[in-house]
C-alpha positions in Angstrom: 80.4 -34.5 76.6 83.8 -34.9 78.4 81.7 -34.8 81.7 79.2 -37.4 80.6 79.2 -40.4 82.9 78.9 -43.9 81.5 76.9 -44.9 84.6 74.3 -42.3 83.8 73.9 -43.6 80.3 73.7 -47.2 81.5 71.1 -46.3 84.1 69.0 -44.3 81.6 69.0 -47.2 79.0 68.0 -49.8 81.6 65.3 -47.5 83.0 64.1 -47.0 79.4 63.7 -50.7 79.0 62.3 -51.6 82.4 60.2 -48.4 82.9 60.3 -49.2 86.6 62.7 -47.6 89.1 62.7 -50.7 91.4 63.6 -53.2 88.7 66.2 -50.8 87.3 67.8 -50.5 90.7 67.8 -54.3 91.1 69.4 -54.9 87.7 72.2 -52.4 88.4 72.7 -53.3 92.1 71.8 -49.7 93.1 69.4 -48.1 95.4 66.3 -46.4 93.9 67.5 -43.1 95.2 70.8 -43.6 93.3 68.9 -44.4 90.1 66.9 -41.1 90.5 70.1 -39.2 91.2 71.8 -40.5 88.1 68.7 -39.7 86.0 68.5 -36.2 87.3 72.2 -35.7 86.6 71.8 -36.8 83.0 68.7 -34.7 82.5 70.7 -31.7 83.8 73.4 -32.4 81.3 70.8 -32.7 78.5 68.7 -29.8 79.6 65.3 -31.4 79.5 63.1 -34.0 81.0 63.8 -37.6 79.8 61.4 -39.5 82.0 57.9 -38.8 83.3 57.1 -40.5 86.6 53.7 -40.7 88.4 52.4 -42.8 91.2 51.0 -45.2 88.5 53.5 -45.4 85.7 56.9 -44.5 84.4 57.4 -43.5 80.7 59.9 -41.8 78.5 59.2 -38.3 77.3 59.5 -37.8 73.5 63.0 -36.3 74.2 63.9 -39.4 76.3 62.6 -41.9 73.7 64.6 -40.2 70.9 67.8 -40.2 73.1 67.3 -43.9 74.0 66.9 -44.9 70.3 70.1 -43.0 69.4 72.1 -44.0 72.4 71.4 -47.7 72.7 73.2 -48.9 69.5 76.1 -46.5 70.2 76.4 -47.7 73.7 76.3 -51.4 72.6 78.9 -50.7 69.9 81.2 -49.1 72.6 80.8 -52.1 74.9 81.5 -54.5 72.0 84.6 -52.6 71.0 86.0 -52.8 74.5 85.1 -56.5 74.7 86.7 -57.2 71.3 89.9 -55.4 72.4 89.9 -57.3 75.7 89.4 -60.6 73.8 92.3 -59.8 71.5 94.5 -58.9 74.4 93.7 -61.9 76.5 92.0 -64.3 74.2 88.5 -65.6 74.9 89.0 -68.6 77.1 87.2 -71.0 79.3 84.0 -73.0 78.9 81.0 -71.7 77.0 77.7 -73.6 77.6 75.2 -73.3 74.8 71.7 -74.7 75.1 69.6 -76.1 72.2 66.2 -77.7 71.9 65.8 -81.0 70.1 68.9 -81.5 68.1 71.9 -79.5 66.9 71.9 -79.4 63.1 74.9 -79.4 60.8 74.9 -75.6 60.4 74.9 -74.9 64.1 77.4 -77.7 64.8 79.6 -76.1 62.1 79.2 -72.7 63.8 80.4 -74.2 67.1 83.4 -75.8 65.4 84.3 -72.6 63.7 84.0 -70.7 67.0 86.3 -73.1 68.8 88.8 -72.9 65.9 88.8 -69.1 66.0 89.0 -69.1 69.8 91.3 -72.0 70.7 91.2 -71.2 74.4 87.4 -71.6 74.6 85.6 -74.9 74.8 81.9 -75.0 73.8 79.7 -77.5 75.6 76.2 -78.0 74.2 73.4 -78.8 76.5 69.9 -79.9 75.6 67.1 -77.6 76.6 63.6 -78.9 77.3 61.0 -78.0 74.8 58.6 -77.2 77.6 61.1 -74.8 79.3 63.2 -73.0 76.6 64.3 -70.2 78.8 64.7 -71.8 82.2 68.3 -72.9 81.9 69.4 -69.5 80.7 67.5 -67.8 83.5 68.9 -70.1 86.2 72.5 -69.8 84.9 72.8 -73.5 83.9 73.8 -72.4 80.4 75.4 -69.2 79.2 73.2 -68.8 76.2 70.7 -70.9 74.3 69.5 -71.3 70.7 65.7 -71.0 70.9 62.7 -70.3 68.7 61.5 -66.8 68.5 59.7 -64.8 69.9 61.6 -64.0 73.0 59.9 -61.5 75.4 61.4 -62.6 78.8 62.2 -60.0 81.4 65.9 -60.0 82.1 66.8 -61.9 78.9 68.3 -60.5 75.7 68.3 -62.0 72.3 70.1 -61.4 69.0 68.3 -61.0 65.7 66.9 -64.0 63.9 69.7 -66.0 62.4 67.9 -69.0 60.9 64.5 -69.3 59.3 62.7 -72.3 57.7 59.2 -73.1 56.4 56.8 -75.2 58.4 55.4 -78.6 57.8 52.5 -80.3 59.6 53.1 -83.6 61.3 50.1 -85.9 60.9 49.5 -89.7 61.3 50.3 -91.7 58.2 46.6 -92.5 57.8 45.4 -88.9 58.4 43.0 -87.3 55.8 45.7 -84.6 55.2 48.6 -87.1 54.8 48.3 -87.3 50.9 47.8 -83.6 50.4 50.6 -81.6 48.5 50.2 -78.9 51.2 47.9 -77.7 53.9 46.7 -74.1 54.2 46.8 -72.7 57.8 43.1 -72.0 57.7 42.5 -75.8 57.7 44.0 -76.2 61.1 40.6 -75.1 62.4 39.4 -78.6 61.6 42.2 -80.6 63.3 43.4 -80.5 67.0 47.1 -79.6 67.5 49.5 -81.0 70.0 50.3 -78.3 72.5 53.6 -77.6 74.3 53.5 -78.1 78.0 54.6 -75.5 80.5 56.5 -73.8 82.1 57.2 -72.4 78.7 55.4 -69.0 78.6 52.0 -68.9 77.0 52.9 -66.4 74.3 55.8 -68.7 73.2 53.7 -71.8 73.2 51.0 -70.2 71.2 53.5 -68.9 68.7 54.7 -72.5 68.1 51.2 -74.1 68.2 48.7 -71.4 67.3 45.2 -71.3 68.8 43.8 -69.3 66.0 44.2 -69.5 62.2 45.4 -66.3 60.4 41.7 -65.7 59.6 40.8 -65.8 63.3 39.1 -69.3 63.4 39.7 -71.4 66.6 42.1 -74.3 66.4 41.2 -77.3 68.6 43.6 -78.3 71.3 45.1 -81.7 71.6 47.2 -83.1 74.5 50.4 -81.3 75.7 53.9 -82.7 75.2 57.1 -81.7 76.9 59.5 -83.0 74.2 59.5 -83.4 70.4 59.6 -87.2 70.8 56.5 -87.1 73.1 54.7 -84.9 70.6 55.5 -87.2 67.6 54.3 -90.2 69.6 51.0 -88.4 70.2 50.8 -87.5 66.5 51.4 -91.2 65.6 48.7 -92.3 68.0 46.2 -90.0 66.3 45.9 -87.6 69.2 46.6 -84.5 67.1 48.8 -82.8 64.5 51.8 -80.6 65.1 53.6 -77.9 63.2 57.4 -78.5 62.8 59.9 -76.7 60.7 61.0 -78.6 57.6 64.6 -79.3 58.8 63.3 -80.7 62.1 60.8 -82.8 60.3 63.5 -84.3 58.1 65.6 -85.2 61.2 62.6 -86.9 62.9 61.3 -88.9 59.9 59.4 -92.0 60.9 57.1 -94.4 59.2 54.0 -93.7 61.1 54.1 -89.9 60.8 53.8 -87.8 57.5 55.1 -84.2 57.3 53.0 -82.1 54.9 54.0 -78.6 53.9 52.1 -76.0 55.9 51.4 -72.7 54.2 50.0 -69.4 55.5 52.1 -69.1 58.7 55.4 -67.3 59.4 58.5 -69.3 59.0 60.1 -70.8 62.0 62.8 -68.5 63.4 65.8 -69.2 65.6 67.6 -66.7 67.8 70.4 -66.7 70.5 69.2 -65.7 73.9 71.2 -64.9 77.0 70.8 -63.3 80.5 71.5 -59.5 80.3 73.2 -59.4 83.6 75.5 -62.4 82.9 76.7 -61.5 79.4 80.4 -62.6 79.5 83.0 -61.9 76.9 82.5 -65.5 75.7 78.8 -65.0 75.2 79.4 -61.7 73.3 82.1 -63.3 71.2 79.8 -66.2 70.3 77.0 -63.7 69.4 79.4 -61.8 67.2 80.4 -65.1 65.5 76.8 -65.8 64.8 76.3 -62.4 63.4 79.3 -62.6 61.1 78.2 -66.1 60.0 74.9 -64.7 59.1 76.4 -61.8 57.1 78.5 -64.3 55.1 75.5 -66.5 54.4 73.4 -63.6 53.3 76.0 -62.1 51.0 75.7 -64.8 48.2 71.9 -64.5 48.3 72.0 -60.7 48.1 74.3 -61.0 45.1 72.0 -63.4 43.4 74.0 -66.5 44.2 72.6 -69.9 44.8 73.9 -70.4 48.2 72.2 -69.4 51.4 71.8 -72.8 52.9 70.4 -71.5 56.2 68.4 -68.6 55.0 70.2 -66.2 57.2 72.1 -66.4 60.3 72.4 -63.3 62.5 72.9 -62.5 66.1 74.4 -59.2 67.0 74.6 -58.5 70.7 71.9 -56.1 71.8 72.3 -54.6 75.2 71.0 -53.2 77.5 68.0 -51.3 76.2 66.6 -53.5 73.5 63.8 -55.7 74.4 64.2 -58.8 72.2 62.9 -60.2 69.4 57.1 -69.5 65.3 57.0 -73.3 66.0 59.2 -75.1 68.7 62.9 -75.8 68.4 66.5 -75.5 68.1 68.3 -76.2 65.0 65.1 -76.4 63.1 62.0 -75.6 64.9 63.4 -77.9 67.3 61.3 -77.9 70.1 59.3 -78.1 67.6 62.4 -78.3 66.4 64.7 -76.2 64.4 
C-alpha cells in the first residue's frame, strides 16, 4: 500500500466510468499509452486483471468492478478531506455561480444565504438556466454548478444525490374537463396532449419531465414545445395542451386562466446539484457539502417522527470521479417545469 500511486487510482476510476481509453486520456490530459501504463501498474500491484479490452469494447472484470465499488467512495472521501482542510486553512473565497431553472424558492435562497454566512469570503451569484437547456451553462463553464431536475446522465457532468422532492400537479386551462377534478391519475394523460420541452435539452431528460407513455404503456399525445415555463403556461392557457409541474412551482406560477390539479401515479419531481467533473473547484465542493449537510438536518426531524421536513430532503454529497450520476422540469420546484 505505501507504493500505491494516487494517479493509478484516479486513472482506474475514470476508466471504470468512461469504459473508453481515449475519453479517459482526454479527461486526465494524458496519452492513451500512459493510461494503459498506469492501468498495468495497478493490475501488477493488485495481482489480477481489472479491465478487459477488445477491439470492440472495454469492460471491467469482476475483480475490477469490485475494486471500483470499494475504491470510489474512499477516494472521494480522501479528496473531500483534503479540500476541507485546505478550505479551513485558506477559507473558501471568490465568486460561486449557481444556475437554476425558473425561480429560486425560499429553501434554496436560504441555503445560499447560509452558505455565504458560513463562508464570508465567498459570494454566490445565481444565474437563470433555460428550461430548454438545463446542462449547457454548466458544460460551457458559464456557471460553476446548477440546480436541475433529475435525471442527469450527461458525459462529463457529475451530480449529487437528490436533495428536494415534491409531488406533481397537472396544469390545464381553467375550462378544461379535468380542471374540476380532485386529482388526475397518470393513465388519463393518454387522452390529453402534453406541452413538450424544446431542445437542446437531451431527449431522456425532456421525456422524464413530460412523459410520452403512461405508467401502463399508453401513448401520451404531444402538444407544442416550449423553451421556458412562462411559454409553456401560455400554451396551456391557450388550450394547446397540459403540462406536469411540481406543486411548489405551480404555487409560484398561479394565474387565473390555468388550474393546477394534483397528478398521481408518477414519481415525484426531484432536484439535484450538477457540476462539471473536470472543473470541480473547492467552492463547488464546499457548496455540495453544505447541501448535503442541510439535507441531513432536514431529514433528522422526519426520521425521529417530527413534523418538520419542509423540503422533503435535501442532499448533495460530492461524487467523484467514478460515479455516473443520478421527473418534470425545474429548479426550485420542478422549475423548468419548475421546482
